N, C-alpha and C positions, 0 to 999 in steps of 0.2 A: 744545173740550177733550175731550169725550166721544168724538168722532170719532177723535181721536188715540189715545185709549186703546184704542178698538175696533181700530184699525189695528194697534197694537202687539201686541194679543192675537192677532189673526189671523196676523200675521207670525211670532210666537213659536210658535204651534201648527204653522204650516206648517214652520218650521225644525225643530221638535221631531220631526215626522213623517219628514221627509226624512233628517235626520241619524241617527235611530235605524234607519231601514231601510238605510241605507248601512252602518252598523256591523254589522248582522246579516248582510247580504249578503256583506261582505268580511271577516267575523270580526274586527272591531275592537272593543276595549274590552269583551270578554266576561268574565264571572266565571270566575276560575281558582281552583278549589277546591284545587289543589296548593300555592298559596302559603302556606297555614297550616292547622294543625289546626282552628283556629276556624272557618274557611270551609268545611271539609269535613264538618262535624258534621251540619248540617241537609241533607237530600236536596234537590238543585237540579235544575232543568231543564237540558237540554243547552246551550241558548243563552239566557243571561240577561245583560242589559247591566248594566254598572256605571257608568252615566253620569248617574245621579241628581244627583250634584254638579255635573256640567258643566251641566245644565239649570238648577240653582239659580243658578250663576254667570252664564250667558247671560241667563236671565230677569231677574236683578238689573241687568245691563248695559242691557237693553232698557227696563225699566220705571222704573228709578230715573232721575229727571230730571237729576241731576248726577253720575252715577257716576264719571266720570274726573276730576272736579274735587274730589271728596271723597277726600282721602288715606288715610282709614281703609280704604277698599276695597282698597288695595294690600296691606294686612296680611291681610285676608280671603283674597285671592287667593294670597298666599304660603302661608298655612296650608292652603289647599285643594290647592295643588300638592304639598305634603308628603304629604297624605293620598292623593292620586290616584297619586302615585309608588309609595306603598305598596301600592296596589291592583294595580298592573301589574308590579311588580318584586319578585321573590321574595326577594332578598338585601338588602333595605332594613332594617337591624337596628333593633329597637325602641329601643335605647338612643340611637342616633343620631337617630332620629325624635323622641323625647322632647326631646332636647337642642335640636334645631332649633325645636321647638314653644316651649320656654321662652324661647329667645332672641327669637323673633318677638313673643311675648306681652310680654316684658320691655320691648322698644322701643315697642310699642303703648301700654302703660300709661304709660310715662314721657313719651312724646311728646305724648299727648292728655290726660294727667293724669286718667285714668279709674281711680279707685281706690275701694275700699270704705272709707267714712269713719265709718260709724256702726253699731254693733251693739247699742246700748241698754244697754251695760254700761260704766260710767264709766271703770274702770281700764283696760279693753281699748281704749276710745276714746282715752284718754290716750296709750297706746302707738301707736295708729294715726294720731295727730296728727303723729307723726314720719314724714317722707316715706319714709325707708328702709324702715321696718317696714310701712308702708301698701302700698308697692309689692310687697314680697316676699309679703305676705299675699294681695294681689290676684292676683298671678301664680300663686301656689300654687292658689288657688280656681279660677281659669280652667283651669289645666292639669288639675286633678282633673276638672272638668266635661267637658272635651273628651275625655279618655281614657276616662272613665266612660260617656260617650255612645257611644263606639266599642265599649265592652263590651256595651251593651244592644242594639246593632244586629246581633244574631245571628239574629234571626227576622224574618219579614215584618212589616211595619207598626209594629214596636216604636219605634225612634228617630223615624221620620217622624211617626207619630201623636202621640208624646210632645211633640215641639216644636210641632206643630200645636195641641195643647192648651194649651201654654204661651203661644203668641202669641194664641190666641183668648181666653184668660182675661185677659191684659193688655189687649187691645182692648176687651173687654166691660166690664172694670172702669173703664178710662179714659173710656169713652163714658158710663157711668152715674153717674160721680162727678167728671166734669170735671177729670180729672188730665192732667198734662203728659206727652205721649209722641208720638212720630212715627207717627201713625195710618196714614198712607199707606204708610210703610215696612213696617208690620206687615201691612197688607193685601196687599202684594206677596208677602211670605213665606207668608202663609196660602194665597193663590191657587197659588203654585208647589208647596207642600207637598201641597195637595189633589190636584193633577194627578199628582205623583209617587206619592202614596198609592194612587191608583186603579191605576196601572200596576204598582206593587209588589204590590198585592192579587192581580193575575192573573199574577204571577211574570214580568212583562215586563222589569223593571229593578229594580236595587237602588240605594240611596243611595250606598253605597261609603264608603270611609274619607274620600275627598276631600269628599264631601257632608256626612258627619257633622262633620268638622273645621270646615267652612265654616258650617254652620247653628248649631253649638253656640258657635262664637266669636262669631257675630253676636248670638246670644241673650244671651251674657254681657255684651256692651256694652249691649244694650237694657235688660237688667234692672238693671244697676248704675246706669245713668243714670236709669232709672225710679224707683228707690228714692232716689237722691240728689236728684232734682228734685221729689219729692212726699213731704214729711216726714210727712204723715199716714199713710203706708203703713209698717207695721212692716217693718224689714229682714228679719225672719224669714218674711215672706211670700215674699221672694226664695228663702230656703232651702227653703221648702215647694215652690215651683215646680221647684226643681232637685234636690230630695233624692234622687230615684231614681238618676239616672246617678252622682251624687257618692257616694252610699252604696254603690252597686254597685262602684265603683272601690276605695273604702276597705276595704269588706268583702272584696273579692278579694284585696287586698294582705295583709290579716291572715290570711286563709284560707291563702294560699300560704306565709306565713311559718311557720305551724304545720305545714304539710305538707312544709316544706323544699324548696319549688319556687321558681324564679326569679320574682320579683314582677311583672316586666313581660312574661313569656312567656304567650301566649294559651292558655287551656284551655277545657274544656267542662263546667265545673261551676258556671256561673252559674245564677241562678234560672230564666231563660227557657229554658235548656237542659233543666233538670229538668222544667219544665212541658211542654216540647215532647216529651220522652220519655214523659211520663204520657199525653199525647193520642195519641202514636204507638202506645202499647200498647193503647189503646182502639180502634185501627184506624179512626181518623177519616181522611177523605180529604185534608184540608188541615191537618195539625197545626201547621205553621208559622203559618198565618193565625189559627187558634184561639188559639194562644199570644199572639200580638200583640194580639188583640182582648181577651183576658182581662186582660192587663196594662194596656191602655188603659182599660178600665172601672174597674179598681181605682184608677188615678190620676185618672180623671174624678171619682170620688166624693170622693177627697182634695181635689182642686182646687175642687170645688163647696163643700165645707165651708170651705176656706180663703178662698174668695172672700167668704163671708158674714162672716168675721172678719179681713179684710185689715189692720185697724188694731189688732187685739187681740193683743199679743205673747204673753200667757199662753196663750190658746187655740191660737195657732199653734204654740207650743212643744209643747203637748199633742198636736196633730195630727201634728207631725214625729215625736215619740216613738212615737205610736201606729202611724204608717206604718212606721217601722223595726221595731217589734215584730211587726207583721203580716208584713212581709217575712221576718224571721228565723224566725217560726213556720212559714210556708209553705216556706221553704227546707229547714229541718231535717225537716219532715214529708215532703216529696217526696224528699229525699235517703234518708231511712230507708225509705220506701215502695219506691222503686226498688231500693235495695240488697237488700231482703228478697226482691224478686221475681227 
């Protein structure tokens, strides 16, 4: 068994190297900063690949033992294709993209009966016991997560390190508390994200919309199942794990409403953009990496505290509120600071 895993790893790394070299030599799948204002904000190298999502997909095909027999993977691939098409095609309108996302998520939730069932509030649980409301609520939460994850992927390391942290936290918690989760599947995602993180750090490739859609969709399935299969875990532990991309999305929608901007149109007023500008004005060599690292360490502290109180709803609610408060304080601080300058 170990020899098979070693062979798979060698084969994957060989494929990774050859495919990326071919893409660079023949100008395939390179980052196109002209596609959106969001992409053009952070200074990019001339040739940076947007194939992080392709490697996530190929890596899962190689390392998952029954990739093609697990019909859930079809939905992951479909969502990846939507994101990857958005990476390479300029006129893929956000409204159409969101509609396709919702349809795929809806069929996924309905077919596999993967719904949020417990929020530890009786009257809401009563509502969620009705299949229609449970499905709608679950689809809404997953869609918010996917699009919020796409928002936070505006600087190096941000989305990649975030999901690496999410999967590592779940794996560590399950190992130390004998909880039900597919540990092998988690280890696959961690290995692949570590590899992509290293290459993203040196500005060799980006996760891309396809990669963000793929990994955030997978994480939603893992976390919903993790909570449903382990009653000792507070459902607010899941909220804590995913608070940042979800709040980024909701905060952006509210912010754009107040500024009379289209809610689904990309802009450059997210927290990571403001932090990036702050580091840029400090004349640091790699402001994008510094931004991603700063956000990572903040979430690392939040997750560490959440790990300690994974079964304590009150403590988790306080942590979620505290995290949102800190986010808001930093956002308005940097916004005011940069506006004054």
